[in-house]
N, C-alpha and C positions, 0 to 999 in steps of 0.2 A: 413243729412249726414255730415253737418259741425260739429255738436256736437259728433257725432260718431267718426270721424276721429281724432278730438281734444283729445278725451279722450282716443283713441289707442295710439296717439302719446305720451301724458301726462303719460300714465301708463308706457311706456317704459322709459320716461326720469326719471321717479319717482324711477325706479332700476337700472339707467346708471349712474354711477359716472362719467364718461368721459363727457356726455351730461351736467350734472349739474356743472361741473367745468370748461371746456374749450370749450364746445359748441357740435353741432351735430356730433354723432358718424355715421359710414357707416350703422349701423344698423336702424339708426333713419331717415335716409334720404329718405327711399320710405315712411314712415310714414308721414314725413312732406310734402312730395311732394302731397300725396294724401290730406292731410288736405288744401293744398294751393290750389289745384284745386276746393276743396269743398267749399273754401271760396270764390274764384272767382265765381263760378257757384251761390252761394247764394247772394252774394253781387253786383257782376260785377266789382269787384276790388280784388286785391291780398294784398291791404294795412291793417296792423294792427298797433296798438299803443302800445309801450312798456308801461307797468303800473307804471315804475319808473320814465321814463324822458318824456313820451308823445310823443316821437319822431316816426312818421309815416314811416314804411318801409315795404318792401315787407315779407311776411309771410315766404317766401322761403329763407330770409337770414339765413345762417348757424350759426349766433350768436344769434339768436332768440331762444326761446325755451318756450313752454307752461309753464303757472304758475298758478295753481289753489289753491285756498285757502278759508277758512272759515270765514265769516263776519256776526255777528248778525245770525247764524243759517243758513246762504244761502252760497252755494259754487258760487265762482266768477271764472271765466274763463278767463285768461288774458296771456300775453306773456311780456317775460321780456329778456334782454340782458344778455349773460354769457361771461365771467366770471363775470363780475360786469358792471354794468350800472353807468357810470361817466357822463353822460351828464346832464347837468343842465336844468331845466324847463325854457322855454323861459320867462314866467312871473316871476319876483322876483328873477330870477338867484338862485333860491335854489332847492336842490332836493325835488322831490315829496314825499309824504307820501307814504310808500312803505311796502309791506308785506314782511317778512322774506323768503328767499329762503329755504323753508321747502316743503317737496314733500310728499303730502298725499297718503296713500295707502289704498285702499279697502274703500274709503270714510271717513276716519277717519284722521283729519288734525293733524298735528304736530304742534301745536302753533296757535297763533294768527296773524292777520296783522301787529300788533305793535310790535311782535317779543316776547312776552310773553306767557305764557299758559294760557289758560280760567280757 
């Protein structure tokens, strides 16, 4: 159920400019809440990490969105802050290696985590 709800939420975000630019829109709220419930049921916690800064937050936070990207032929399902994660990594005080904010549709990714095209 966790993956199913993630993919439903991600599919919405991939087609919603508001979710991509400023955070969760009203149409995404029920999808995010369903995913938060599935995360809690699967893991016993609603905490997830931003792929960019590694800060743990409640998956229900309105400024977190799903971010799926391809790497080495495998899809990664993660979360990121929007509009932009500016938090520094605790170690070394630098931003983490981060995938571009590209949204893939129908399983085809737009770009690579490095920000280029394969």
